[in-house]
Residue, then its C-alpha position, 0 to 999 in steps of 0.5 A: m212439784r208438778k211433773l212435766y210430761v213429754l208425749l212421744l209416739s212409738l210407731f211401727l210400720a210394715t216392712a219387707a220382713p218375711v212374715p205372713a202378709h208382711a204385717a206391721d208388728n210391734g210384738s203386741w199387735s199387728v196391722y195388715p191388709a185383708a187378704s185378696q183373692i190372689g193372696a196376702r198383700p204386703y201393703f195396700y196398693l191402690s189406684a183410682d181416678p179423681g172422684q172415684s171411691i175404693d172399698d177395702k179392709v184392714v186387719v188388726t190382730n191382738k197377740t197378747g192375753e188380754p183385750l186391747s182397744f185402739r184408735l183407728y185412723a188414716a194418715d198421710a206419709y212423709n220422709t223423716a228429716r233425720d234419715g228419710g225414713f217412711a213416717v206418718r202424721t199423728v192423729a192430731e196433725k192436719q191430713r191432706g191426702v190419704g189421711a183425709w180421704a180414707k175413712p175406717a168404718k169404725s174409729r175405735v175397735t177392741v180386739p179380744a185376746h189372741g184374736k183379730v178384727t177386720v175393719p172395712f174402710t172407704l177411700s174416696v178420691p176427691e174431684g180435682a185431686e192431683p195425679g200421681d202417688h199419695p202415700g199414707a197408712l192406716v194406723a192402730l193407735d193405743e191411746r194409753v200413755d206409758k209414763g216414765d219417772g223423774t221430773v221430766a217424764l216421757g209419755v209414750q203412745r204406741a201405734v202400728a200402721a199398714r202402709i197405703y200406696l195410692r196412685v191417682g190417675g193422670p200424668t206422672v212426672p218423675a223428677i229429682t234434684v240435688e240441692d245445697v251441696h256443702v263440704s266441711h273439712h276436719q284437719p289435724l293441727v299439724p300437717g301429716l300428724g293425724d287423720s284428715g276427713a270431711t263431711i259432704s252434706y246435701t239435700l235430696r228432693n223429689t220435685g215430681n209426683v211419683t215415689l222414687n227409689p233414688k241412687v246417689e253417686l259421689r265423685a270428688t276431683g282435686l287439682f288438675g282433675r285428679t279423681l280423689l273419690a268415686r262411690d255410690l252412696v248407701r245411706i239414702p232413703g229407700e223411698l223418696l215420697p213426692g214433694q219431700r226433701v231430706r237433708l243427708s250427709e256423707p263422711w269422707h275419710g282420708a280427705p286430702q289435707l291440702d288440695w283444691g277441687d270439686v265435689k259432685l253428687t248425681a242423683s238418679a231414679k227411673d226416668t230422672r237424673e240430676s247433678a249438683s256440685a260444690g268447690f272445696f279448698a283443703l288447708p291444714w290449720l297450722v299452714a293456715v295460721v302461718l299464712f295468716v300471720a305471714g300475710g299480716v306481717g307482710g301487710g303491716l310492712w307494706v303499709r309502713f313502707r308506703l307511709l314512709r315513702r309518702r312522708g319522704w315525698a311530702r318533706p319540703r326541699a331546700e331552695p338553692h340560695i342565689d346571691t344577687a347583691p352587687r360586688p364591690 
């Protein structure tokens, strides 16, 4: 039987961990910017005007006891749909920004055991490039595929990438929006017996041209304007890249079992702030069923009453008899 392989890419990106040069590291190899005259750099922070080129260098270090070979390429960055994490395009995907503009001097490199290789690259910003931030990365991809067992095996390729934060000269427009706010309730069958909760889902979108470090405030009010919930959310992306949107959700433990109100989300970042809201109506299942049945029974009785009245009005009335015959 032919085995079906599913290829996954295991990608490691530079983080803010306190290691030398903040190298992106998966334990076997690391990728990081070559040190500048000032010192080690956590990421590539570059700026250029349309039509300008920048020359820089990236370092690939081998931490194993045998030589390693890599495919070296530039890639565009994006926010993952699941949690808004920083991710980059694969080598097979279409590149439109940094991924298309940055060219390493070598597309494939072999790094000796416990050694390192420094590779120059040129980033050429085209004429007419949009101003603002263009995030990306330089990726060292091990093209070998680790194949698993079973009928459907997962083939895994590993890669490590050093982030590139490029800003193209021109007007910068920070802008954030909150869209598609929705509240779904999780109610116990019997009121008062069991915990109630809710899930607040929403879309956070960067509609500007600069990277944002967003903050989101949640506020829920009930009947007569009572404050039910007020807090700052923590499960949001640390960076929201230009043009990206992320669908997020926030649990609301102890949500009211019977109430009518609104949920308001306010997103903010430097020089931008927007809000969106959605109404909610909390009703326990048992109460809803009782009201539904009562409404059905009441509606049926009302229809029957109307039919009986119509039948009563349509029944012919007996005409009074008038005797006109002459009496003897």
